[in-house]
N, C-alpha and C positions, 0 to 999 in steps of 0.2 A: 163645665166639668167634662162633659162628653167631648167637646172640641179639644180639650187638653189631652185627653186619652188618645184621641185619633192622631193628634200631632206627635205624641210620643211614639206611637206605633209606626208612624210614617218615618220618623227619624231613625228608629231602630232598623227598619227595613232597608233604608238607604245605607246605613252603616254596614249591615250584613252584606248587602249587595256589593258595596265598595270593597270590603275585605275579600270577598270571594273573587272579585275582578282582579284585585292586586295579586292575590295568591295564584290565580290562573296565569297571569302574565309572568310571575316569577318562576312558576314551574315550566313555562314554555321557553325560558331562556336557556341557551346552550353555551357550553364551554368546551375548550380544546383539551383532549386527553390522548396520551400515547398508548397505542395498542400493538400487540404482536400480530404480524401478518402471517406467521408460520410458527411451527413448534421450534423453540430454541432450547437445545439440550443443555444440561449443566456443564459448565466449563467452556461453552461456546462463546466466541466473541460476538458482540452485537454488531450487525451490519445495517447499512442504510436501507437495505431491501427487506429486512426482517421486522421493522417497526414503521408505523405511520401515525399521523395525527388524525383523529376523528372528532366530530362534534357530537356531544351527548348532553341531555338535559342536566340541570343543576342537581336535581334529586338523584339522578343516576351517578353523578360524580361523588356525591356524599356517600352513596351506598358502596362505591368502589373504594373510597378512602377507609370506610369502616371495615371493609373486608380485607384489603391488602396493606393498608397503612398509607404513608405519605407517597403521593404519586410524583413521578419525575416531571419536571416542567416541560411543556410542549416545545419550548424554544431550545431545549438541550438535545435536539435530534442528532446534530453532528458530534457533540461532545461524547455521546453515549457509544460511539463506534469503538472507543478504546476500553469499554467496560465489558465484563464477562458475566454471564448468568450464574448466580450462586446456586440456584436450583433450576430444574426444568420449568420453562415458561410455555404454557400452551397457547395455541393459536387463538386470537381474539381476547386474550387476557390483557388487562391494563398493566402497564409497566410501572411498578412501584420501586422506590429506592432500596428497600430492604431485599429485593430480589436480585440485585446486581452487586458486583464486586468492583471497586474502583482500583486503578493502578497504584494508588497511594496507600491502599489498605494492606495491613501486614499479611493477610491471608490470600493476597492476590495470586501469587505464583502457585501455591498449593491447590487453589481452586481451578487454575487453568490447566495444570499438568494432567496429561493422560496417565492412567494407571500403568506403572512400570517404567515410566520415562523420567528424565532428569532435566533440570534447567542448567544450561552451560552458557557462560558469558564470554564473549570474545571482544577484543578491543581492535578497532579498525581505524584507519586514517580517514580524512574527510572525503577522499575520492573513492576508496574501495568500499566504504560503508554505504554509499548511496543515500546521503543525507537528504531528506525530503521526499524520497521515492517510496519508502516503505512505511508500513504501520503495523501494529500488532495484529496477528491473524493472517498476515501474508505468508506465502511459502517461498523459500529460496533454496538455491544450490550453494554449497560451500566449495570454493575454489582455492587451492593452495598454489602459490607461485614460489619456486625455489630454484637454486642453482644445483645442477646435477654434479656431485663431487667426482663421479667417474667419467665425466665428459672430457674428451681430449681436445675439444674445440675451444676457441676463445670464450671468455666468461659470459659475454652477452649472448653468444650462440648456445651456451650450455644451459640456458634458462628453460624451465619446464613448468607448465601450468596443468594441474591435475584437479579434476572435479572429484572431490572426496565423497560427498553425500548429496543426495537429491531430495527435494521436497521436505525440508525441515521447516517447521512452523516458527515464526517469530512470536515470542511471548511478550517482550518489552523492548523499548528503545530508551537507552540511558541518556541520550542527548550529548551535547558537546561538553567535554570535561577538560579543564586545565590541569593536566596530569603532571606536567613538568615545565620548568623554565629553562629554555635552551639559550646558552650564552653565545652571542654572535661574535665574529672576529673583531668587531669594533668595541666589544666589552659591554654592549647593551643587552639586557635580558629580553628574550622573545618568548611569548607564550605559545606553547605547543598544544594544539587542540586535537581531539580525537573523539570517536563515537563508540559507545558501548552498546552492543546488541545481544540480547538474551534469546537463545534458541532452545527449542524442545528436541531432545535427542535421547536415544537409548543409552544405557551406561557405557557400552563399548564405543558408541559414536562420540560421547562426551570425552572419553579418554583420548580418542584419536584427534579430536579438534584441539584439545589442550596441548597435545604433543606437536601437532602441526603448526600451532602458533609460535612454537620455538624454532621450527625449521625454516620458516619463510614468512611470506605475507599472505594473509587471508583476505578473500574478497567474497562478495555475495552476488548472486544472479537471480533476479526475480522470476518467478514461475506463474503459471495460471492459478486461478483461485482455489481449485481443489488440490493443487500440488502434484497432479498426475499428468504424464504424457507418455509418448511411445519410447522415449529414451530412458534407460535405466542402467545402473552400475557405473563404476568409475571410468573416466576417460582421461586421456592426457594429450597435450600438444607440446611439441618441442620447438624451440626457437628456430632450429634449422628447417622445420616444416614450414613455418611462417615465411622465412626468407626465401625458400624455394617457391612457395606459392606466389609471393610478391614478384619474383623474377619471371615466373611464367605468365603473369597477368600484366606485366609492365609493357607499355607500347614499344614496338620495335623502332630502332633508329632509322631514319630515312637513309636511303642509299646515297653514297657520295659520288656516284657516277653522274656525269653531265647528261642531261636529257637530250635525246636525239630528236631534232625537229624535222618534220617532213617538209619538203619544198612545196611552195604554193604555186598552183597552176592557174593561169588566167586565160580564158578563151575569149577572143574578140574578133571583130570584122575589120580587116585592114584593106582599104580599097574595095576590090571586088572579090577578095579571098578571105576565108575564115582561117585564123591561125591560133595556135596555143602557145603562150609564153610561160616559161618556168622561172619563178623568182626564188633564188636561193636564200 
């Protein structure tokens, strides 16, 4: 009887020890979680520099899920760059899905817009839109190209490019749209593609951009990350200025005059005398 009791005590001790060992191993396991590396204000686009993947224990991950809700997958680091913070996210906070607004969400634009600003959408062609160069959160200049009606020069030389506004923020990229089917001369239908870009602007800027789109062709020019530099205010360039610059920098034509060659003089010893002979 005594041996049976001792055996049961031993088995119980082994079971308790094994459970504690397994529990210790489980608590020591670590998983990947996305964290903010700096404060992310509400309405700010998520950048690759503002978040990073860190390893935390499983118990810590459970605590974060209980506090913030479903966490963003660690492999979604690149995809989150088009998302916007719904509320302010503090440094070292875990990135949860309910803290972000996706571009497909109905409240995306209202969450992104700065107070007192508007979202204005412009349609650009494949070249002037800079497809593949921009992403939401970038800053651009808006350039209008049109023909000056008061110019007395030929039409091509009457072209003018004007920088209307500087440092406007891109809110969304609409992608390629088949807006119209253009019929070619051979009768076949050709798909016309364009890009739609949504910019953040003041009410007055939005009105000007809409009007400018009716006057000529709009283009975008990418700026630095903060949208600021030493150049401010509108500027313009006329086609005549470009032509004049090109003429001043073009290489000069070579002279048509025949080159004058100098005669060749050879000095040598002839017999006992030194002489110089000129070869024409």
